[in-house]
C-alpha positions in Angstrom: 0.9 -42.0 19.7 -2.5 -40.8 18.5 -2.5 -38.2 21.2 0.7 -36.8 19.9 -0.6 -36.8 16.3 -3.7 -35.0 17.5 -1.6 -32.3 19.2 0.4 -31.8 16.0 -2.7 -31.6 13.9 -4.2 -29.1 16.3 -1.0 -27.0 16.2 -1.0 -27.1 12.4 -4.7 -26.0 12.3 -3.9 -23.1 14.7 -0.9 -22.1 12.6 -3.0 -22.2 9.5 -5.7 -20.0 11.1 -3.1 -17.5 12.2 -1.7 -17.3 8.7 -5.2 -16.6 7.3 -5.7 -13.9 10.0 -2.4 -12.3 9.1 -3.3 -12.4 5.4 -6.7 -10.8 6.2 -5.0 -8.1 8.3 -2.5 -7.4 5.5 -5.3 -7.1 2.9 -7.3 -4.8 5.2 -4.2 -2.6 5.7 -3.5 -2.5 1.9 -7.2 -1.6 1.3 -7.0 1.2 3.9 -3.8 2.6 2.3 -5.5 2.6 -1.1 -8.4 4.5 0.3 -6.1 7.0 1.9 -4.3 7.5 -1.3 -7.5 7.9 -3.3 -8.9 10.4 -0.8 -5.6 12.3 -0.9 -4.8 11.8 2.8 -1.2 10.7 2.1 1.8 11.6 0.1 2.1 9.7 -3.2 5.2 8.1 -4.5 5.4 8.5 -8.2 7.8 7.0 -10.7 9.1 9.5 -13.2 8.1 8.4 -16.7 11.3 9.7 -18.2 14.1 8.7 -15.9 12.5 6.2 -13.5 13.3 8.1 -10.3 10.7 7.9 -7.5 9.6 11.3 -6.3 7.1 12.4 -3.7 3.8 14.2 -4.5 2.8 15.7 -1.2 -0.7 16.2 0.2 -0.3 19.9 -0.2 0.7 19.5 -3.8 -2.2 17.2 -4.4 -4.6 19.8 -3.0 -3.1 22.5 -5.2 -3.3 20.4 -8.3 -6.8 19.5 -7.5 -7.9 23.1 -7.0 -6.2 24.1 -10.3 -7.7 21.1 -12.2 -4.3 19.9 -13.0 -3.4 16.2 -13.7 -1.0 14.6 -11.2 2.7 15.0 -12.3 4.3 12.3 -14.4 7.9 13.6 -14.5 10.2 14.6 -11.7 11.5 18.2 -11.3 14.8 17.3 -12.9 13.1 16.1 -16.1 10.6 18.9 -16.2 13.4 21.5 -16.2 
């Protein structure tokens, strides 16, 4: 009986370690995504402040806005018009 309990305990410990590793991997991926966004390597998803629709602010648009010293958009094209 003790051997069986020991096996279950070891399995629980392994499962807990795997959960911790998956959590670490998720945190790492989230941090990389944040860095990519900060460095402008990816398209941004922005929520329009007027209507709440999600629109894409592409890498090219980000570069253009940066060169022109513009702030990133806060409203979608429909609300700007």
